[in-house]
TORTOR-616891 format. One record per residue (C-alpha): chain; x, y, z; residue number from 1. Coordinates in steps of 0.2 Angstrom, whole numbers. Layout:
<pts>
{chain A, u X, v Y, w Z, resi NUM}
...
</pts>
This chain:
<pts>
{chain A, u -1223, v -437, w -35, resi 1}
{chain A, u -1226, v -451, w -48, resi 2}
{chain A, u -1223, v -468, w -39, resi 3}
{chain A, u -1211, v -473, w -54, resi 4}
{chain A, u -1201, v -457, w -53, resi 5}
{chain A, u -1182, v -458, w -51, resi 6}
{chain A, u -1178, v -451, w -34, resi 7}
{chain A, u -1160, v -449, w -28, resi 8}
{chain A, u -1157, v -449, w -10, resi 9}
{chain A, u -1140, v -441, w -6, resi 10}
{chain A, u -1133, v -447, w 11, resi 11}
{chain A, u -1144, v -463, w 12, resi 12}
{chain A, u -1132, v -471, w 24, resi 13}
{chain A, u -1135, v -457, w 37, resi 14}
{chain A, u -1149, v -456, w 50, resi 15}
{chain A, u -1160, v -444, w 40, resi 16}
{chain A, u -1156, v -451, w 23, resi 17}
{chain A, u -1160, v -469, w 28, resi 18}
{chain A, u -1176, v -463, w 36, resi 19}
{chain A, u -1181, v -455, w 20, resi 20}
{chain A, u -1177, v -471, w 10, resi 21}
{chain A, u -1188, v -481, w 22, resi 22}
{chain A, u -1202, v -468, w 20, resi 23}
{chain A, u -1202, v -468, w 1, resi 24}
{chain A, u -1201, v -487, w 0, resi 25}
{chain A, u -1216, v -489, w 12, resi 26}
{chain A, u -1226, v -477, w 1, resi 27}
{chain A, u -1223, v -487, w -14, resi 28}
{chain A, u -1209, v -477, w -23, resi 29}
{chain A, u -1200, v -491, w -32, resi 30}
{chain A, u -1186, v -481, w -41, resi 31}
{chain A, u -1176, v -474, w -27, resi 32}
{chain A, u -1158, v -471, w -32, resi 33}
{chain A, u -1144, v -472, w -19, resi 34}
{chain A, u -1125, v -472, w -19, resi 35}
{chain A, u -1113, v -474, w -5, resi 36}
{chain A, u -1096, v -465, w -3, resi 37}
{chain A, u -1086, v -478, w -11, resi 38}
{chain A, u -1097, v -477, w -27, resi 39}
{chain A, u -1100, v -458, w -27, resi 40}
{chain A, u -1090, v -445, w -17, resi 41}
{chain A, u -1101, v -430, w -16, resi 42}
{chain A, u -1086, v -419, w -13, resi 43}
{chain A, u -1079, v -424, w -30, resi 44}
{chain A, u -1087, v -411, w -42, resi 45}
{chain A, u -1083, v -419, w -58, resi 46}
{chain A, u -1090, v -436, w -51, resi 47}
{chain A, u -1106, v -428, w -45, resi 48}
{chain A, u -1109, v -419, w -61, resi 49}
{chain A, u -1106, v -434, w -72, resi 50}
{chain A, u -1117, v -445, w -61, resi 51}
{chain A, u -1132, v -433, w -61, resi 52}
{chain A, u -1130, v -430, w -80, resi 53}
{chain A, u -1130, v -449, w -83, resi 54}
{chain A, u -1144, v -453, w -71, resi 55}
{chain A, u -1155, v -438, w -72, resi 56}
{chain A, u -1166, v -441, w -57, resi 57}
{chain A, u -1183, v -433, w -56, resi 58}
{chain A, u -1181, v -428, w -38, resi 59}
{chain A, u -1167, v -426, w -26, resi 60}
{chain A, u -1167, v -427, w -7, resi 61}
{chain A, u -1151, v -419, w -1, resi 62}
{chain A, u -1148, v -426, w 16, resi 63}
{chain A, u -1129, v -429, w 14, resi 64}
{chain A, u -1119, v -418, w 27, resi 65}
{chain A, u -1105, v -419, w 39, resi 66}
{chain A, u -1114, v -418, w 56, resi 67}
{chain A, u -1110, v -419, w 74, resi 68}
{chain A, u -1113, v -413, w 92, resi 69}
{chain A, u -1107, v -397, w 101, resi 70}
{chain A, u -1089, v -404, w 104, resi 71}
{chain A, u -1087, v -410, w 86, resi 72}
{chain A, u -1094, v -394, w 79, resi 73}
{chain A, u -1082, v -383, w 90, resi 74}
{chain A, u -1066, v -392, w 87, resi 75}
{chain A, u -1067, v -397, w 69, resi 76}
{chain A, u -1073, v -380, w 63, resi 77}
{chain A, u -1064, v -381, w 46, resi 78}
{chain A, u -1070, v -398, w 42, resi 79}
{chain A, u -1088, v -393, w 45, resi 80}
{chain A, u -1089, v -378, w 35, resi 81}
{chain A, u -1079, v -385, w 20, resi 82}
{chain A, u -1086, v -402, w 18, resi 83}
{chain A, u -1104, v -396, w 20, resi 84}
{chain A, u -1101, v -381, w 8, resi 85}
{chain A, u -1093, v -392, w -5, resi 86}
{chain A, u -1106, v -406, w -4, resi 87}
{chain A, u -1121, v -394, w -6, resi 88}
{chain A, u -1113, v -384, w -20, resi 89}
{chain A, u -1109, v -399, w -30, resi 90}
{chain A, u -1126, v -407, w -28, resi 91}
{chain A, u -1137, v -391, w -31, resi 92}
{chain A, u -1127, v -385, w -45, resi 93}
{chain A, u -1125, v -402, w -53, resi 94}
{chain A, u -1144, v -404, w -51, resi 95}
{chain A, u -1147, v -388, w -61, resi 96}
{chain A, u -1134, v -393, w -74, resi 97}
{chain A, u -1143, v -410, w -76, resi 98}
{chain A, u -1160, v -402, w -78, resi 99}
{chain A, u -1167, v -408, w -61, resi 100}
{chain A, u -1182, v -397, w -57, resi 101}
{chain A, u -1186, v -403, w -40, resi 102}
{chain A, u -1174, v -404, w -25, resi 103}
{chain A, u -1176, v -404, w -6, resi 104}
{chain A, u -1162, v -397, w 4, resi 105}
{chain A, u -1160, v -402, w 23, resi 106}
{chain A, u -1154, v -388, w 33, resi 107}
{chain A, u -1153, v -386, w 52, resi 108}
{chain A, u -1161, v -376, w 66, resi 109}
{chain A, u -1144, v -369, w 70, resi 110}
{chain A, u -1145, v -357, w 55, resi 111}
{chain A, u -1155, v -345, w 66, resi 112}
{chain A, u -1147, v -332, w 78, resi 113}
{chain A, u -1142, v -337, w 95, resi 114}
{chain A, u -1153, v -326, w 104, resi 115}
{chain A, u -1168, v -323, w 92, resi 116}
{chain A, u -1186, v -323, w 99, resi 117}
{chain A, u -1194, v -340, w 103, resi 118}
{chain A, u -1202, v -349, w 95, resi 119}
{chain A, u -1191, v -346, w 80, resi 120}
{chain A, u -1200, v -341, w 64, resi 121}
{chain A, u -1192, v -344, w 47, resi 122}
{chain A, u -1191, v -325, w 44, resi 123}
{chain A, u -1178, v -324, w 58, resi 124}
{chain A, u -1165, v -330, w 47, resi 125}
{chain A, u -1150, v -318, w 46, resi 126}
{chain A, u -1157, v -306, w 59, resi 127}
{chain A, u -1143, v -308, w 72, resi 128}
{chain A, u -1126, v -317, w 77, resi 129}
{chain A, u -1125, v -336, w 77, resi 130}
{chain A, u -1121, v -347, w 91, resi 131}
{chain A, u -1102, v -347, w 91, resi 132}
{chain A, u -1099, v -366, w 95, resi 133}
{chain A, u -1107, v -371, w 78, resi 134}
{chain A, u -1106, v -356, w 68, resi 135}
{chain A, u -1096, v -364, w 53, resi 136}
{chain A, u -1109, v -378, w 51, resi 137}
{chain A, u -1123, v -365, w 52, resi 138}
{chain A, u -1115, v -354, w 39, resi 139}
{chain A, u -1113, v -368, w 27, resi 140}
{chain A, u -1131, v -373, w 29, resi 141}
{chain A, u -1136, v -355, w 26, resi 142}
{chain A, u -1126, v -355, w 10, resi 143}
{chain A, u -1136, v -370, w 5, resi 144}
{chain A, u -1153, v -362, w 8, resi 145}
{chain A, u -1147, v -347, w -2, resi 146}
{chain A, u -1141, v -358, w -16, resi 147}
{chain A, u -1158, v -365, w -17, resi 148}
{chain A, u -1166, v -348, w -17, resi 149}
{chain A, u -1154, v -341, w -29, resi 150}
{chain A, u -1156, v -355, w -42, resi 151}
{chain A, u -1175, v -353, w -40, resi 152}
{chain A, u -1175, v -335, w -44, resi 153}
{chain A, u -1163, v -336, w -58, resi 154}
{chain A, u -1168, v -352, w -67, resi 155}
{chain A, u -1185, v -356, w -61, resi 156}
{chain A, u -1181, v -372, w -52, resi 157}
{chain A, u -1191, v -379, w -38, resi 158}
{chain A, u -1178, v -381, w -24, resi 159}
{chain A, u -1186, v -380, w -6, resi 160}
{chain A, u -1177, v -381, w 11, resi 161}
{chain A, u -1183, v -389, w 27, resi 162}
{chain A, u -1175, v -384, w 44, resi 163}
{chain A, u -1176, v -399, w 56, resi 164}
{chain A, u -1175, v -397, w 75, resi 165}
{chain A, u -1164, v -409, w 85, resi 166}
{chain A, u -1166, v -426, w 77, resi 167}
{chain A, u -1164, v -443, w 85, resi 168}
{chain A, u -1169, v -461, w 81, resi 169}
{chain A, u -1165, v -476, w 71, resi 170}
{chain A, u -1147, v -477, w 64, resi 171}
{chain A, u -1141, v -462, w 75, resi 172}
{chain A, u -1123, v -459, w 80, resi 173}
{chain A, u -1118, v -464, w 97, resi 174}
{chain A, u -1100, v -460, w 97, resi 175}
{chain A, u -1098, v -449, w 113, resi 176}
{chain A, u -1084, v -438, w 104, resi 177}
{chain A, u -1096, v -433, w 90, resi 178}
{chain A, u -1114, v -437, w 94, resi 179}
{chain A, u -1128, v -425, w 98, resi 180}
{chain A, u -1135, v -424, w 116, resi 181}
{chain A, u -1149, v -436, w 115, resi 182}
{chain A, u -1140, v -452, w 108, resi 183}
{chain A, u -1125, v -447, w 120, resi 184}
{chain A, u -1137, v -448, w 135, resi 185}
{chain A, u -1144, v -465, w 129, resi 186}
{chain A, u -1127, v -472, w 128, resi 187}
{chain A, u -1121, v -465, w 144, resi 188}
{chain A, u -1137, v -470, w 154, resi 189}
{chain A, u -1136, v -488, w 147, resi 190}
{chain A, u -1117, v -490, w 151, resi 191}
{chain A, u -1120, v -483, w 168, resi 192}
{chain A, u -1134, v -495, w 171, resi 193}
{chain A, u -1123, v -509, w 165, resi 194}
{chain A, u -1109, v -505, w 176, resi 195}
{chain A, u -1119, v -502, w 191, resi 196}
{chain A, u -1114, v -484, w 193, resi 197}
{chain A, u -1124, v -471, w 203, resi 198}
{chain A, u -1122, v -456, w 193, resi 199}
{chain A, u -1125, v -449, w 176, resi 200}
{chain A, u -1113, v -435, w 170, resi 201}
{chain A, u -1122, v -422, w 159, resi 202}
{chain A, u -1113, v -408, w 150, resi 203}
{chain A, u -1117, v -390, w 155, resi 204}
{chain A, u -1130, v -384, w 168, resi 205}
{chain A, u -1145, v -393, w 162, resi 206}
{chain A, u -1155, v -377, w 160, resi 207}
{chain A, u -1154, v -375, w 141, resi 208}
{chain A, u -1171, v -380, w 132, resi 209}
{chain A, u -1171, v -390, w 117, resi 210}
{chain A, u -1184, v -398, w 105, resi 211}
{chain A, u -1183, v -415, w 98, resi 212}
{chain A, u -1190, v -424, w 83, resi 213}
{chain A, u -1190, v -442, w 79, resi 214}
{chain A, u -1181, v -445, w 63, resi 215}
{chain A, u -1195, v -455, w 55, resi 216}
{chain A, u -1207, v -440, w 57, resi 217}
{chain A, u -1194, v -429, w 49, resi 218}
{chain A, u -1193, v -441, w 34, resi 219}
{chain A, u -1212, v -440, w 33, resi 220}
{chain A, u -1211, v -421, w 33, resi 221}
{chain A, u -1199, v -421, w 19, resi 222}
{chain A, u -1209, v -433, w 8, resi 223}
{chain A, u -1225, v -423, w 12, resi 224}
{chain A, u -1216, v -407, w 6, resi 225}
{chain A, u -1211, v -414, w -11, resi 226}
{chain A, u -1228, v -423, w -13, resi 227}
{chain A, u -1237, v -407, w -10, resi 228}
{chain A, u -1229, v -398, w -24, resi 229}
{chain A, u -1220, v -385, w -14, resi 230}
{chain A, u -1207, v -377, w -25, resi 231}
{chain A, u -1199, v -364, w -14, resi 232}
{chain A, u -1196, v -357, w 3, resi 233}
{chain A, u -1190, v -363, w 20, resi 234}
{chain A, u -1200, v -374, w 31, resi 235}
{chain A, u -1196, v -377, w 50, resi 236}
{chain A, u -1199, v -395, w 55, resi 237}
{chain A, u -1202, v -400, w 73, resi 238}
{chain A, u -1214, v -404, w 86, resi 239}
{chain A, u -1217, v -386, w 93, resi 240}
{chain A, u -1213, v -392, w 111, resi 241}
{chain A, u -1197, v -391, w 120, resi 242}
{chain A, u -1189, v -397, w 137, resi 243}
{chain A, u -1174, v -393, w 147, resi 244}
{chain A, u -1159, v -404, w 146, resi 245}
{chain A, u -1162, v -409, w 164, resi 246}
{chain A, u -1179, v -415, w 159, resi 247}
{chain A, u -1172, v -424, w 144, resi 248}
{chain A, u -1159, v -433, w 155, resi 249}
{chain A, u -1173, v -439, w 167, resi 250}
{chain A, u -1184, v -445, w 153, resi 251}
{chain A, u -1169, v -455, w 145, resi 252}
{chain A, u -1165, v -462, w 162, resi 253}
{chain A, u -1183, v -468, w 165, resi 254}
{chain A, u -1183, v -476, w 147, resi 255}
{chain A, u -1167, v -485, w 150, resi 256}
{chain A, u -1170, v -490, w 168, resi 257}
{chain A, u -1156, v -481, w 176, resi 258}
{chain A, u -1160, v -475, w 193, resi 259}
{chain A, u -1145, v -465, w 197, resi 260}
{chain A, u -1142, v -446, w 201, resi 261}
{chain A, u -1138, v -433, w 188, resi 262}
{chain A, u -1122, v -423, w 190, resi 263}
{chain A, u -1120, v -408, w 179, resi 264}
{chain A, u -1102, v -404, w 172, resi 265}
{chain A, u -1103, v -385, w 172, resi 266}
{chain A, u -1086, v -384, w 164, resi 267}
{chain A, u -1093, v -389, w 148, resi 268}
{chain A, u -1103, v -377, w 136, resi 269}
{chain A, u -1122, v -376, w 136, resi 270}
{chain A, u -1123, v -369, w 119, resi 271}
{chain A, u -1139, v -359, w 113, resi 272}
{chain A, u -1150, v -356, w 128, resi 273}
{chain A, u -1166, v -360, w 119, resi 274}
{chain A, u -1170, v -367, w 102, resi 275}
{chain A, u -1189, v -370, w 99, resi 276}
{chain A, u -1195, v -369, w 81, resi 277}
{chain A, u -1211, v -361, w 76, resi 278}
{chain A, u -1219, v -375, w 65, resi 279}
{chain A, u -1235, v -366, w 60, resi 280}
{chain A, u -1230, v -364, w 42, resi 281}
{chain A, u -1229, v -382, w 39, resi 282}
{chain A, u -1244, v -386, w 50, resi 283}
{chain A, u -1254, v -374, w 40, resi 284}
{chain A, u -1250, v -384, w 25, resi 285}
{chain A, u -1256, v -400, w 33, resi 286}
{chain A, u -1242, v -408, w 42, resi 287}
{chain A, u -1238, v -411, w 60, resi 288}
{chain A, u -1227, v -423, w 70, resi 289}
{chain A, u -1234, v -439, w 77, resi 290}
{chain A, u -1221, v -447, w 88, resi 291}
{chain A, u -1221, v -442, w 107, resi 292}
{chain A, u -1204, v -439, w 115, resi 293}
{chain A, u -1204, v -454, w 127, resi 294}
{chain A, u -1211, v -465, w 114, resi 295}
{chain A, u -1197, v -460, w 102, resi 296}
{chain A, u -1184, v -462, w 115, resi 297}
{chain A, u -1190, v -480, w 118, resi 298}
{chain A, u -1189, v -483, w 99, resi 299}
{chain A, u -1171, v -476, w 99, resi 300}
{chain A, u -1166, v -486, w 114, resi 301}
{chain A, u -1172, v -502, w 106, resi 302}
{chain A, u -1162, v -497, w 90, resi 303}
{chain A, u -1147, v -494, w 101, resi 304}
{chain A, u -1148, v -511, w 109, resi 305}
{chain A, u -1151, v -520, w 93, resi 306}
{chain A, u -1135, v -512, w 85, resi 307}
{chain A, u -1124, v -512, w 100, resi 308}
{chain A, u -1131, v -526, w 112, resi 309}
{chain A, u -1139, v -525, w 129, resi 310}
</pts>
């Protein structure tokens, strides 16, 4: 990418979008275009089409989405499928209408079947049933991937999709009603320490295995894909290593400095038993994650303290 190219980052206020903006600016890209929701509602088709036609960016990073943890996904099912469908349809079709040749779409590892072989390869998409608790969100993300593939096939555009594993880091969501597991554990462990409690309650059995990627590594992968000139395809983005939720909770407690006992609330759902991505496709193209889990959790906890106080 030319350092002077106009680059639109959709969703720049979110964890992923803000990390992409940081990565672009640190690399010397000086024409990064952003709009918050008060300036541009991505669910408003006419507004999105007019904006893209007027600005005509050279590249688009589509990081805008409605996201949340297992409880939010399972209870606000209509919101998750509708809002994500409408945002991606507006931006992808609007990009085509405006003549934008290069676009990167941020998907999710939940697109893959619940019980597919591990580690998960990109070709496992649509080979089995999805995890029920986040099926609407997953279907919306699959639709975004297929939009990119279909526009490439019909119009010759260069729209590529990346599938991140579980992300965490700076600017994460720590609302216990809608957050993902790692930020929720950071907040719960911190508050338990502050209150002098002796137990940390963790949802489920602690047995499911999950892979976690620091968000700045994800942003680095996104910029790498665009700079490398990849014009099509799906690329998993992760570390290639996973741990149990129990081990994750223990690591968070160690970083936070909480020496209590873990209590598992087995009345809560576990979700997918295991979700480890095969990251060989991107690795073979020259990219690997650099931030270790404990190092990343320490960075995330520092961000939490900075934002919400110690």
